[in-house]
ROROFI-454815 format. One line per field, with one value per atom (N, C-alpha, C, O, CB): atom name; z, x, y; residue in one letter. Coordinates in steps of 0.001 Angstrom, whole numbers, plus 500000, padded with zeros to 6 digits. Glycine has a CB too. Layout:
BEGIN
at <- CA	...
pz <- Z	...
px <- X	...
py <- Y	...
aa <- A	...
% end
This chain:
BEGIN
at <- N	CA	C	O	CB	N	CA	C	O	CB	N	CA	C	O	CB	N	CA	C	O	CB	N	CA	C	O	CB	N	CA	C	O	CB	N	CA	C	O	CB	N	CA	C	O	CB	N	CA	C	O	CB	N	CA	C	O	CB	N	CA	C	O	CB	N	CA	C	O	CB	N	CA	C	O	CB	N	CA	C	O	CB	N	CA	C	O	CB	N	CA	C	O	CB	N	CA	C	O	CB	N	CA	C	O	CB	N	CA	C	O	CB	N	CA	C	O	CB	N	CA	C	O	CB	N	CA	C	O	CB	N	CA	C	O	CB	N	CA	C	O	CB	N	CA	C	O	CB	N	CA	C	O	CB	N	CA	C	O	CB	N	CA	C	O	CB	N	CA	C	O	CB	N	CA	C	O	CB	N	CA	C	O	CB	N	CA	C	O	CB	N	CA	C	O	CB	N	CA	C	O	CB	N	CA	C	O	CB	N	CA	C	O	CB	N	CA	C	O	CB	N	CA	C	O	CB	N	CA	C	O	CB	N	CA	C	O	CB	N	CA	C	O	CB	N	CA	C	O	CB	N	CA	C	O	CB	N	CA	C	O	CB	N	CA	C	O	CB	N	CA	C	O	CB	N	CA	C	O	CB	N	CA	C	O	CB	N	CA	C	O	CB	N	CA	C	O	CB	N	CA	C	O	CB	N	CA	C	O	CB	N	CA	C	O	CB	N	CA	C	O	CB	N	CA	C	O	CB	N	CA	C	O	CB	N	CA	C	O	CB	N	CA	C	O	CB	N	CA	C	O	CB	N	CA	C	O	CB	N	CA	C	O	CB	N	CA	C	O	CB	N	CA	C	O	CB	N	CA	C	O	CB	N	CA	C	O	CB	N	CA	C	O	CB	N	CA	C	O	CB	N	CA	C	O	CB	N	CA	C	O	CB	N	CA	C	O	CB	N	CA	C	O	CB	N	CA	C	O	CB	N	CA	C	O	CB	N	CA	C	O	CB	N	CA	C	O	CB	N	CA	C	O	CB	N	CA	C	O	CB	N	CA	C	O	CB	N	CA	C	O	CB	N	CA	C	O	CB	N	CA	C	O	CB	N	CA	C	O	CB	N	CA	C	O	CB	N	CA	C	O	CB	N	CA	C	O	CB	N	CA	C	O	CB	N	CA	C	O	CB	N	CA	C	O	CB	N	CA	C	O	CB	N	CA	C	O	CB	N	CA	C	O	CB	N	CA	C	O	CB	N	CA	C	O	CB	N	CA	C	O	CB	N	CA	C	O	CB	N	CA	C	O	CB	N	CA	C	O	CB	N	CA	C	O	CB	N	CA	C	O	CB	N	CA	C	O	CB	N	CA	C	O	CB	N	CA	C	O	CB	N	CA	C	O	CB	N	CA	C	O	CB	N	CA	C	O	CB	N	CA	C	O	CB	N	CA	C	O	CB	N	CA	C	O	CB	N	CA	C	O	CB	N	CA	C	O	CB	N	CA	C	O	CB	N	CA	C	O	CB	N	CA	C	O	CB	N	CA	C	O	CB	N	CA	C	O	CB	N	CA	C	O	CB	N	CA	C	O	CB	N	CA	C	O	CB	N	CA	C	O	CB	N	CA	C	O	CB	N	CA	C	O	CB	N	CA	C	O	CB	N	CA	C	O	CB	N	CA	C	O	CB	N	CA	C	O	CB	N	CA	C	O	CB	N	CA	C	O	CB	N	CA	C	O	CB	N	CA	C	O	CB	N	CA	C	O	CB	N	CA	C	O	CB	N	CA	C	O	CB	N	CA	C	O	CB	N	CA	C	O	CB	N	CA	C	O	CB	N	CA	C	O	CB	N	CA	C	O	CB	N	CA	C	O	CB	N	CA	C	O	CB	N	CA	C	O	CB	N	CA	C	O	CB	N	CA	C	O	CB	N	CA	C	O	CB	N	CA	C	O	CB	N	CA	C	O	CB	N	CA	C	O	CB	N	CA	C	O	CB	N	CA	C	O	CB	N	CA	C	O	CB	N	CA	C	O	CB	N	CA	C	O	CB	N	CA	C	O	CB	N	CA	C	O	CB	N	CA	C	O	CB	N	CA	C	O	CB	N	CA	C	O	CB	N	CA	C	O	CB	N	CA	C	O	CB	N	CA	C	O	CB	N	CA	C	O	CB	N	CA	C	O	CB	N	CA	C	O	CB	N	CA	C	O	CB	N	CA	C	O	CB
pz <- 733036	734134	734475	735645	733798	733437	733674	734400	735330	732347	733981	734618	736073	736955	733856	736323	737705	738555	739703	737745	738011	738739	739056	740169	737916	738085	738290	739392	740275	736979	739333	740331	741716	742712	739946	741780	743063	743646	744860	742911	742781	743238	743437	743660	742247	743356	743692	742548	742793	744404	741314	740195	740317	740383	738798	740349	740559	739357	738206	740871	739649	738624	739299	740422	737951	738594	739168	738949	739778	738563	737833	737492	736647	735968	736736	736695	735938	735239	735784	736866	734029	733284	733004	732530	731942	733296	732999	732042	732410	734316	730821	729824	729628	729043	728483	730114	729945	730255	729444	728550	731422	731760	731887	732455	733082	731370	731291	732550	732462	730171	733708	734918	734917	734388	736175	735508	735722	737144	737995	735488	737389	738737	739516	738921	738705	740819	741662	741435	741639	743142	741019	740805	739434	739178	740952	738556	737213	737254	738051	736250	736394	736262	735604	734490	735437	736258	735670	734598	733905	736756	734444	733515	732089	731507	733496	731493	730114	729984	728965	729606	730987	730928	731065	730441	732022	731869	731996	730684	730274	733155	730035	728730	727701	726897	728247	727731	726823	727049	726094	727020	728311	728633	728126	727529	730141	728358	727930	726415	725919	728403	725680	724214	723684	722740	723611	724281	723857	724105	723229	724600	725290	725636	724806	724446	727124	724499	723656	722268	721714	723549	721711	720386	720431	719501	719880	721473	721597	721736	721088	722801	722581	722764	721461	721206	723852	720639	719365	718249	717103	718948	718586	717581	716600	715438	716824	717052	716193	716731	717267	716101	716589	717138	716499	717164	716961	715227	714562	715254	715542	713061	715512	716178	717626	718125	716138	718294	719679	719737	720590	720272	718829	718788	718472	719063	717745	717543	717162	718331	718586	715960	719030	720171	721243	721760	720753	721571	722645	722298	723102	722928	721122	720743	720599	720933	719438	720103	719967	721309	721383	719245	722364	723695	724314	725302	724581	723749	724234	723073	722600	724893	722610	721439	721632	720652	721085	722874	723087	722661	722321	724552	722672	722312	720825	720322	723075	720125	718685	717918	718077	718268	717083	716375	715270	714714	715784	714951	713922	714248	715016	712478	713671	713890	713487	712545	713095	714206	714010	712555	712032	714915	711908	710509	709619	708690	709972	709890	709130	709509	708655	709370	710810	711265	710608	710329	712783	710362	709760	708376	707892	709669	707739	706396	706434	705387	705555	707629	707757	708139	708616	708798	707934	708383	709908	710405	707942	710625	712085	712497	713534	712638	711692	712093	712229	713193	711105	711302	711373	712669	713298	710140	713069	714318	715527	716512	714434	715437	716526	716695	717815	716271	715600	715655	716156	716874	714267	715791	716263	717781	718400	715599	718378	719834	720550	721780	720182	719800	720406	721465	722441	719334	721328	722399	723769	724792	722022	723800	725086	725669	726780	724924	724945	725420	726771	727508	724402	727136	728477	729596	730600	728739	729426	730444	730470	731540	730175	729290	729215	729792	730559	727753	729407	729895	731423	732075	729283	731981	733440	734122	735168	733838	733541	734156	734042	735004	733522	732888	732710	733241	733399	731261	733523	733983	735498	736109	733343	736091	737531	738291	737910	738050	739293	740177	739524	738494	741411	740167	739787	740158	740741	740495	739821	740130	741592	742486	739850	741848	743215	744009	744286	743176	744362	745049	746291	746553	745420	747072	748308	748027	748729	749109	747011	746659	746055	746357	745675	745201	744538	745539	745285	743479	746655	747680	748242	748831	748804	748062	748544	747562	747896	748815	746374	745363	745765	746041	743977	745792	746161	744990	745146	747326	743845	742632	741994	741846	741633	741611	740979	739745	738834	740589	739747	738698	737945	738542	739285	736634	735767	735156	734425	734657	735446	734904	733756	733953	736015	732556	731349	730742	730763	730317	730201	729364	728256	728268	730200	727309	726202	726391	726857	724870	726038	726189	725326	725601	725869	724285	723407	723706	722960	721947	724779	725159	725830	726324	726098	725848	726496	727978	728614	726320	728510	729914	730864	731862	730256	730582	731511	731624	732674	731061	730533	730543	731421	732290	729111	731189	731950	733429	734289	731376	733736	735139	735809	736955	735242	735111	735681	735885	736898	734772	734934	735070	736225	736975	733754	736371	737505	738829	739793	737393	738878	740097	740386	741542	739971	739335	739505	740136	741124	738144	739571	740097	741540	742355	739215	741854	743218	744205	745387	743257	743731	744612	744980	746044	743959	744114	744323	744930	744321	742981	746116	746758	745867	745382	748099	745664	744890	743385	742660	745318	742895	741451	740746	741313	741146	739505	738665	737606	737006	738009	737377	736350	735275	735551	736950	734036	732927	731817	731494	732399	731253	730096	728896	728935	730324	727828	726595	725713	725159	725850	725582	724845	723414	722701	724810	723028	721658	721322	720193	720736	722263	721973	722432	723327	722660	721779	722166	722691	723109	720964	722669	723180	722365	722926	723169	721059	720224	720105	719455	718813	720741	720870	719804	719504	722280	719238	718278	718972	720068	717673	718357	718970	719299	720305	718047	718473	718726	719979	720565	717528	720398	721629	722821	723885	721514	722631	723730	724142	725334	723346	723182	723479	724506	725459	722211	724368	725384	726767	727783	724937	726807	728097	728790	729983	727907	728040	728605	729033	730132	727585	728170	728478	729750	730588	727304	729893	731068	732336	733315	730957	732320	733529	733772	734896	733421	732737	732924	733228	733825	731707	732834	733134	734323	734817	731915	734783	735850	737155	738160	735977
px <- 018259	017997	016506	016124	018490	015676	014229	013750	012947	013475	014234	013822	014275	013507	014392	015499	015987	015192	014865	017477	014880	014045	012676	012170	013874	012093	010778	010827	009969	010272	011829	011935	012201	011653	013059	013039	013295	012038	011929	014375	011093	009838	008719	007569	009387	009056	008081	007491	006669	007011	007868	007376	008012	009236	007713	007199	007770	008570	008189	006669	009668	010504	011264	011750	011493	011358	012098	013597	014393	011612	013985	015390	015481	014526	015995	016641	016834	018192	019180	016729	018210	019459	019614	018683	019466	020779	021094	022282	023389	021410	022041	023103	023567	022857	022623	024742	025397	024507	024417	025898	023850	023088	024054	025136	022277	023680	024637	024766	024850	024259	024781	025023	026459	027359	024734	026650	028013	028414	027558	028127	029692	030180	030196	030246	031598	030153	030134	031375	031335	030030	032464	033710	033768	034674	034889	032810	032788	032218	031329	031964	032735	032238	030861	030738	033227	029816	028471	028244	027228	027446	029157	028948	028626	027689	030160	029357	029015	027590	026937	029989	027110	025742	024719	023659	025521	025026	024120	024065	023000	024564	025210	025240	024444	023709	026694	024593	023855	022349	021577	024284	021943	020525	019989	018913	020301	020730	020273	020117	019124	021246	021076	021011	019879	019187	022352	019688	018613	017250	016386	018712	017067	015784	015515	014368	015747	016549	016365	015882	014987	017686	016459	016026	014579	013819	016946	014184	012793	011843	010798	012639	012207	011352	011195	010148	011935	012246	012220	011545	011504	013635	011014	010333	011283	010931	009354	012475	013479	013817	014906	014762	012881	013137	014341	015035	011912	014593	015752	017043	017925	015778	017130	018323	018413	019507	018318	017277	017278	017849	018680	015844	017398	017910	019400	020159	017142	019818	021232	022101	023165	021424	021642	022406	022521	023607	021742	021397	021409	022308	023161	019990	022137	022981	024438	025341	022487	024664	026033	026735	027962	026051	025965	026534	026883	027617	025592	026370	026652	027142	026416	025394	028359	028835	028847	028825	030217	028880	028827	027492	027406	029085	026441	025110	024830	023899	024071	025614	025399	026347	027563	025606	025809	026686	027502	028403	025863	027209	027947	027833	026958	027403	028709	028538	027134	026552	029595	026598	025217	024940	023873	024903	025869	025626	025403	024598	026809	026099	025861	024529	023824	026994	024179	022912	021722	020708	022797	021845	020736	020377	019278	021083	021247	020986	020479	020355	022249	020182	019734	018256	017697	020582	017611	016215	016077	015008	015684	017131	017158	016786	016153	018548	017174	017013	015553	015203	017700	014708	013293	012662	011878	012505	012992	012457	013018	012314	012793	014262	014886	014227	013912	016389	014017	013380	011944	011465	013406	011260	009888	009842	008824	009276	010921	010985	011457	011464	011909	011849	012403	011498	012022	012678	010164	009336	009544	009214	007876	010083	010335	011703	012027	010231	012498	013844	013884	014850	014527	012902	012987	013142	013802	011752	012537	012675	014098	014676	011679	014661	016045	016994	017904	016432	016761	017606	017554	018590	017163	016371	016231	017012	017623	014755	016994	017698	019214	019931	017246	019700	021159	021822	023042	021496	021039	021632	021580	022463	020938	020551	020407	021583	022727	019083	021367	022423	023349	023046	021827	024478	025402	024752	023668	026805	025409	024913	024470	025278	026005	023194	022659	022974	022092	021146	024230	024679	023877	023566	026129	023532	022791	021406	020957	022674	020722	019395	019514	018712	018679	020514	020688	021024	020739	021787	021617	021946	020701	020788	022727	019537	018274	017675	016706	017270	018224	017673	017917	019048	018296	016851	016958	016637	016601	016029	016410	016139	017475	018339	015245	017670	018930	019223	018404	018899	020399	020798	022014	022997	021085	021930	023080	023433	022630	022780	024623	025106	026060	027098	025817	025688	026451	027141	026630	025543	028315	028984	029722	029858	029964	030187	030947	032431	032826	030470	033232	034677	035276	036384	035338	034569	035052	034370	034546	034828	033600	032934	033933	034969	031737	033619	034524	034708	033853	034001	035821	036161	035096	034794	037516	034510	033518	032306	031668	033080	031984	030852	031165	030374	030501	032318	032658	032860	032537	033928	033390	033547	032194	032008	034367	031255	029920	029194	028520	029088	029324	028671	029289	028572	028783	030594	031251	030771	030542	032797	030619	030134	028690	028313	030250	027885	026495	026481	025784	025744	027243	027277	027780	027282	028167	028749	029282	028262	028289	030553	027370	026381	025236	024636	025826	024925	023766	024233	025031	023001	023743	024153	023872	022756	023433	024891	024737	024685	024493	023523	024849	024783	025961	027040	024762	025718	026760	027139	026268	026288	028440	028942	029613	030527	029942	029130	029722	030103	029367	028750	031253	031724	031685	032207	033170	031061	030985	032169	032186	029612	033156	034377	034086	033269	035313	034781	034693	033427	033280	034820	032510	031228	031253	032004	030066	030401	030198	028775	028184	030453	028221	026867	025851	024932	026492	026019	025155	025803	026837	024921	025183	025738	025142	023950	025471	025971	025456	024428	024690	026617	023272	022262	022802	022412	021067	023680	024229	025094	025286	025046	025615	026394	025482	025646	027454	024523	023664	022634	022394	022957	022034	020940	021316	020560	020490	022442	022745	023037	022758	023926	023593	023868	022546	022382	024730	021609	020293	019560	019009	019445	019555	018843	019392	018629	018953	020704	021322	020855	020493	022843	020862	020472	018965	018524	020919	018191	016748	016070	014993	016132	016671	016075	016749	016269	016155	017866	018642	017938	018471	019944
py <- 916198	917095	917115	917134	918497	917111	917149	915894	915979	917304	914750	913497	913467	913085	912283	913861	913876	914856	914555	914238	916014	916974	916361	916502	918277	915691	915077	914015	913987	914453	913150	912084	912681	912208	911086	913716	914360	914993	915163	915408	915342	915960	914946	915324	917012	913642	912622	911831	910948	913235	912101	911297	909911	909798	911969	908866	907533	907041	907251	906545	906392	905763	904630	904770	906800	903504	902375	902518	902078	901060	903133	903351	904611	904985	902119	905262	906494	906453	905960	907736	906980	907151	908642	909294	906305	909166	910564	910560	910164	911390	911001	911035	912474	913291	910426	912769	914057	915269	916191	914165	915272	916473	917652	917501	916271	918819	919928	920784	922009	920804	920150	920913	921409	920757	920067	922552	923030	922651	922406	924586	922606	922351	923666	924743	921705	923580	924781	925637	926850	924395	925026	925761	926445	927238	924821	926142	926733	928147	928446	925857	929002	930368	930336	929826	931246	930865	930836	931905	931860	931002	932860	933979	933561	934108	934839	932612	932238	931707	931935	931193	931013	930492	931610	931562	929449	932606	933744	934530	934992	934663	934675	935345	934549	935122	935533	933230	932354	932506	932593	930882	932535	932679	934006	934056	932563	935077	936396	936458	936989	937475	935926	935960	935075	935457	935511	933902	932999	933640	933636	931647	934184	934789	936042	936306	935130	936812	938006	937603	938241	938814	936564	936100	935619	935891	934967	934923	934473	935657	935699	933533	936615	937800	938580	939175	938716	938571	939296	938498	938945	939654	937314	936497	935832	935627	937338	935496	934856	933465	933255	935729	932509	931172	930480	929712	930306	930743	930148	930596	929787	930536	931899	932427	931943	931680	933961	931825	931336	929920	929612	931363	929069	927694	927688	926921	926857	928539	928596	929061	928498	929533	930085	930597	929522	929264	931870	928898	927901	926722	926345	927406	926136	924997	925404	924637	924381	926609	927082	927223	927145	928401	927429	927541	926205	926148	928261	925140	923792	922937	922063	923160	923177	922439	920921	920177	922903	920457	919003	918431	917251	918666	919253	918778	918888	918260	919543	919670	919849	918941	919047	921334	918045	917101	917759	917130	915981	918992	919724	921201	921602	919414	922017	923460	923899	923362	924261	924876	925302	925672	925350	926483	926333	926721	925494	925548	927548	924402	923160	922538	922001	922149	922611	922034	922718	922078	922136	924010	924751	924223	924492	926227	923497	922956	921519	920884	923022	920996	919612	919543	920530	918875	918382	918212	918352	918706	916834	918081	918223	919642	919841	917861	920627	922015	922439	923120	922903	922057	922460	921945	922656	921927	920727	920178	920942	921165	918668	921329	922073	923436	923839	922239	924140	925457	925334	926211	926132	924268	924063	923918	924228	922825	923454	923288	924553	924598	922137	925571	926788	927416	927952	927802	927382	927970	927317	927917	927866	926105	925447	925807	925386	923939	926569	926900	927623	927428	927746	928438	929049	928022	928290	929886	926852	925797	925257	925066	924647	925011	924532	925576	925259	924204	926821	927910	927973	928103	929262	927883	927947	926830	927050	927869	925641	924513	924634	924361	923217	925035	925043	926293	926325	924893	927330	928571	928701	929303	929743	928141	928377	927778	928025	927784	927044	926591	925579	924977	926001	925426	924356	923021	922989	924526	921947	920609	920574	920828	919525	920263	920317	919047	918234	920535	918898	917675	917366	916204	917795	918399	918161	917596	916690	919450	918118	917596	916205	915321	918543	916011	914715	913611	912441	914807	913965	912978	912303	911225	913634	912937	912362	911363	910680	913467	911266	910359	908908	908509	910644	908133	906719	905805	904584	906406	906371	905608	905232	906096	906424	903966	903589	904454	904567	902109	905050	905980	905475	905036	907350	905546	905315	906661	907241	904225	907159	908430	908106	907474	909307	908550	908201	909402	910522	907568	909137	910126	909390	908167	911014	910173	909613	909875	910943	910194	908921	909055	910147	910609	907760	910570	911638	912971	913934	911258	913038	914280	915217	914774	913996	916522	917479	917186	916570	918893	917632	917365	917902	917249	917981	919088	919638	918725	918664	921035	918006	917092	915885	915519	916644	915272	914064	914388	913567	913407	915572	915970	916159	915749	917261	916771	916981	915651	915465	917903	914728	913423	912635	911972	912619	912704	912030	912627	911896	912150	913953	914608	914214	914021	916139	914095	913635	912251	912021	913612	911339	909971	909940	909163	909084	910770	910818	911377	911033	911660	912230	912857	911927	912078	914091	910967	910096	908769	908056	909853	908439	907188	905973	905788	907026	905163	903941	904125	903149	903259	905337	905568	904905	904733	907076	904544	903966	904995	905627	902624	905161	906064	905209	904433	907126	905377	904637	905602	906535	903556	905356	906122	905198	904084	906700	905674	904891	905290	906389	905122	904407	904749	905216	904635	903547	906279	906773	907530	907996	905652	907667	908318	909778	910165	907561	910567	911957	912069	911074	912945	913284	913464	912659	912062	914947	912647	911820	910454	910293	912464	909474	908130	907225	907304	907555	906373	905396	904500	904002	904541	904289	903419	902028	901436	903290	901514	900176	900143	899078	899708	901285	901380	901644	901047	902488	902539	902967	901914	901721	904233	901243	900308	899246	899055	899631	898542	897525	898112	897475	896700	899311	899951	900285	900027	901239	900857	901178	899909	899843	901961	898916	897668	897035	896552	896676	897038	896449	897153	896499	896512	898487	899228	899169	898930	900687	899382	899494	898169	898155	900091	897064	895763	895086	894066	894859	895659	895061	895104	894634	895725
aa <- M	M	M	M	M	L	L	L	L	L	V	V	V	V	V	L	L	L	L	L	E	E	E	E	E	A	A	A	A	A	V	V	V	V	V	L	L	L	L	L	R	R	R	R	R	G	G	G	G	G	V	V	V	V	V	P	P	P	P	P	A	A	A	A	A	R	R	R	R	R	R	R	R	R	R	V	V	V	V	V	V	V	V	V	V	A	A	A	A	A	H	H	H	H	H	E	E	E	E	E	P	P	P	P	P	P	P	P	P	P	W	W	W	W	W	R	R	R	R	R	L	L	L	L	L	A	A	A	A	A	T	T	T	T	T	D	D	D	D	D	D	D	D	D	D	P	P	P	P	P	S	S	S	S	S	P	P	P	P	P	R	R	R	R	R	H	H	H	H	H	D	D	D	D	D	L	L	L	L	L	A	A	A	A	A	A	A	A	A	A	A	A	A	A	A	T	T	T	T	T	M	M	M	M	M	A	A	A	A	A	A	A	A	A	A	L	L	L	L	L	R	R	R	R	R	D	D	D	D	D	G	G	G	G	G	R	R	R	R	R	P	P	P	P	P	D	D	D	D	D	D	D	D	D	D	A	A	A	A	A	A	A	A	A	A	A	A	A	A	A	V	V	V	V	V	F	F	F	F	F	L	L	L	L	L	G	G	G	G	G	G	G	G	G	G	F	F	F	F	F	P	P	P	P	P	A	A	A	A	A	A	A	A	A	A	A	A	A	A	A	P	P	P	P	P	A	A	A	A	A	P	P	P	P	P	V	V	V	V	V	E	E	E	E	E	R	R	R	R	R	L	L	L	L	L	R	R	R	R	R	A	A	A	A	A	T	T	T	T	T	P	P	P	P	P	F	F	F	F	F	W	W	W	W	W	A	A	A	A	A	R	R	R	R	R	T	T	T	T	T	V	V	V	V	V	A	A	A	A	A	L	L	L	L	L	A	A	A	A	A	P	P	P	P	P	S	S	S	S	S	L	L	L	L	L	P	P	P	P	P	H	H	H	H	H	D	D	D	D	D	V	V	V	V	V	A	A	A	A	A	L	L	L	L	L	V	V	V	V	V	V	V	V	V	V	R	R	R	R	R	D	D	D	D	D	A	A	A	A	A	L	L	L	L	L	P	P	P	P	P	S	S	S	S	S	D	D	D	D	D	R	R	R	R	R	L	L	L	L	L	A	A	A	A	A	A	A	A	A	A	L	L	L	L	L	R	R	R	R	R	T	T	T	T	T	P	P	P	P	P	L	L	L	L	L	L	L	L	L	L	A	A	A	A	A	L	L	L	L	L	D	D	D	D	D	G	G	G	G	G	G	G	G	G	G	A	A	A	A	A	S	S	S	S	S	P	P	P	P	P	A	A	A	A	A	W	W	W	W	W	V	V	V	V	V	T	T	T	T	T	E	E	E	E	E	A	A	A	A	A	V	V	V	V	V	A	A	A	A	A	A	A	A	A	A	L	L	L	L	L	A	A	A	A	A	A	A	A	A	A	A	A	A	A	A	V	V	V	V	V	P	P	P	P	P	G	G	G	G	G	A	A	A	A	A	E	E	E	E	E	H	H	H	H	H	R	R	R	R	R	T	T	T	T	T	M	M	M	M	M	P	P	P	P	P	G	G	G	G	G	Q	Q	Q	Q	Q	E	E	E	E	E	H	H	H	H	H	F	F	F	F	F	V	V	V	V	V	L	L	L	L	L	P	P	P	P	P	S	S	S	S	S	V	V	V	V	V	L	L	L	L	L	A	A	A	A	A	P	P	P	P	P	V	V	V	V	V	L	L	L	L	L	A	A	A	A	A	D	D	D	D	D	H	H	H	H	H	L	L	L	L	L	T	T	T	T	T	G	G	G	G	G
% end
């Protein structure tokens, strides 16, 4: 989402890859995302970055490779909590508007929209809508993959698009 926002605002790029950006569709109920934002921001305001990270990741299970309680016991967790001060930016992006199809229609940079074949339906629907919104965009599904993609699967897909 950040890269697409940057390119839409004039940051030059020859090609762009969007892997499972968490936009919601216009037909989706925004209430759960607003609740997620409120809980994440409350934890940050209260000086609880660990809880803020847990709330945010817990709201997007497609992005968490394991339940949050298991993640807290991994080396991944310390890095995640260290990034918690940046969560207001993530919250602002995932909570505000639905997928901005009208703005994305102005994108002229070649876009590859990726999802995993084992990702939740809301993810694959949003990625398909993203690809449909951008003229000439390519939508690819990586069979058997979830949000965290095996490097051996992802690398050739990226290389093909970025060098093409």
